[in-house]
N, C-alpha and C positions, 0 to 999 in steps of 0.2 A: 929173572925168570922164576922158577920155584917149583917145589914139590908139594902137592896137596893130597891129604888123606881124606877120602870121602867114605860114606858108609859101605860102599860096594868095592872100593879099591883105591888105587893111587893114580893121580893125573900129574904128569910132569910137563910144565910149560917149557918148550924148547926154544921158541921164539914167539913174538907177539901174536902170531896167527897160526901157531903150530903146537900141538900137544901130543904126548904119548899117554895112552890109557892102558893100565894093567888092572884087570878085574881080579879080585882075590879068589883063591881056590874055594870051590863049592858054593859060591854065591848064586842065588836065584835073582836075576834082574827082573824086577817087577815095575809096575807103573810109578811107584814112588822113587825107585832107583833111577828110572829114566827121567823123571821130572827133576831130580837132583842133578843129574848129569847135564841135562839141557840148560838148567839155570846156571851151572858153572860155566858152560861154554859161552853163553850169552854175556855173562858178567866178567869173565877173565880173558877171553880171546877177542882179537880184532876180526871182524868179518870182512870178506869171506875167509874161512879158516880150514885147516887140514888137520886130520887126526891120524895118528898111527896107533892102531889097536894091537897091542902085543898080547896074543893069546898064549901067554906063558903058563897059565893055569886053566883048569877045567871048570866051567860054570855054565849055567843055563839061563834061559829067558822064559817068562810066561808068554803065552800067545799074544796077549794085549801089548806087552812090552816090545815084542818082536815087531809089531805093526807100528809102534810109536817111535822107536829108536832112530829111524832114518828120516823123520819129517822136519827136522830143524833146518830152515833155509840157510842159516849161517854156515853150515858145514858144506864145504864145496868139494873136498877130496878126502877119501879115506883109504889108507893102506892097512891091510890086516896082515900081521906077521904070525905065521903058524908053521910048526914043523911036523905036525902029525896028520895022518889021513883023516882021523876023526875031527880034528880042528878044521880041516879044509871042508869036509862035508857039512859040518854044523854051520860054518860061515856061509857056504853057498845057500843053505836053507834059509838062513837069516836074511841074506841079500834078496832072495826071492820074495819073502814075506814082507820085509820092511820097506821095500820100494827104493832101496839104493840102486842107482843106475850104474851099469857096468863100466861106462866110460869114466866115471868119477870114483870108482872103487876098484882096488886091485889087491890080489893076494900075493904075498911074498913069503919065501922061506928064510930070507936073510934080512935082518933089521936094517943094516946099512943101505941095502938096495932100496928098501921101502922109504927110508929117510931121503935118499937122493931123489927118488921119484916125486915125493911130496914137495920137496923144495923147488924142483923144476916146475911143477904144476902151480905152485903158489907164487912163483916169481913174476 
């Protein structure tokens, strides 16, 4: 599998079609970051794939990046792990703007629960 450091954070490949994404503290995800993220997903994961976004740190998106982050057809399911009310609110806003569909995206407070859900969805 493997751990990869990108300009905006770290992506850990957990299995051939599943990865955990941790964006670094204070990062502003912009169009370049999203393009780098999408290129990584296409080149390193088998489609359809699932992502666990671990909102361990605080970061933001430009409006353009918010609209683009959810358009990659290879991404089938996304679990977002966050433990703060601010993290939940920012994730819900991002989901509304980005076009992620509720049936394929879920919020969790526990990382292991998120991982179990993703593995079931990708089975």
